[in-house]
C-alpha angles and dihedrals in degrees: 000000000000122000127195105212116191119203093020096153095060125088105277094025094058092046091052093053087050088051094046097048092044096045108034143027096242124130121238131213108186120201115190137161095208096227119169094294098036104097124184090196087071084073101033092118095057099044090113099046112126092216093054127080126176126207122190108218147096129267087232090065099099097189093050094046093047088052096048094045088061089065100046134071094200139030128205116187118207095146107123148131100239116168113105096206093052087052094056090052094048123356097184100090086050093057092046099049104029098040109020095036092049091052089054090053091050094049092049091048089047089059096046143061094256110156095205143356115206114191122196110222127164143240094248088079088081097060117226137321130218125233093300142037135041133250110256121195100256097056117118115260116252110168118183103195133057085245094055095042090055092052089048091054091051088050092055094044087054092050088050094052091050091049097039102038102017090242111177099242134149129181128216119200109196126191122238106315124212132176145076120009097010111155109254099240090069116098103257101037089044090055090046098048095040088055089045086057091043095245133135118269120228120231124189117236109326093329093251096129111118127220136179107232128207129183109240094236088058090050093049089054092051093052090049089052092053088047093052104034109005121117119248115242091035136110119219127196112221102196130172097216088224111116117182139160114247090242091054092053089051092050090049090052090045090057093043089054098039098245131133132230094264083084090069117105116186114210137186115289120253122247113270094006106181113231101214145358128190127162130214109225095190095113099049092042091057098040135039085005122242138137133169117266105188119076120219095253093052093044095049092049090050091047091048091050092049093052090046088054097044111054093135086064104048103028096072089046090049090050089051092052092050091052093052085057097197090147103228096101100043 
């Protein structure tokens, strides 16, 4: 079995490649454009693996994608621009990659013998929740940022290709991932690396926004389950079942790193900041059969330990972010 994985040098994509090579005998072709968050160092330890091949290129490159899809049986699409703050500053890259790039992949699949296309979406396409309830897959999409709007657009295009052409596609909507190899502008690695550098940690507003967190290895297992046993034409929530306010995540990390609350720096909230996300996992629990295994406390401890042990991975990235001086990671 050969899988074409797009965006495999990113955070979830690289963890998924590690997961596949460790737990299956599948062959992997990794297509990645190596934009700012695509890091070949995420996969440095498998460069010599005979079941792994890397191709440098973008999913918008029709000729390249059409060639690669002929050599694959399955496609898993992680390729995306995914940082909300960057989408607020400039939405164009999100439209190009998340919408136009997805359409190129779909067209290539339509003209091939691909057995299944699994697309990685996000819980942010649903919009926001109040104090109660959870997102279920059949809810209307109500995105509130340019990033989530671009992902919702891709989800709808995928649905249309399945309904119109019978394309064998399924969509995974994970909750907020955290874990190894996550780019340090994201919330949890930003907090960890700032504390490791003895810096203050920025918290939007009063830190009351609530997210459902999932350890990246659990998410990879969920995506693999959809790939192997999920039905085409379906959308599956992949939630961590670990809701926490942002301020509570910060306090947990402060505790793990032996710091007090004087390190917290509350900053102006971002525009359109969704209050709460939470996913209902009933559908994926019943069929194809998956549930998260790693609780939040264990996952955060594993994540903190990884960043402690890998400063050579994250420090150059952090220095690059500081040079860019856009202000949302300092």
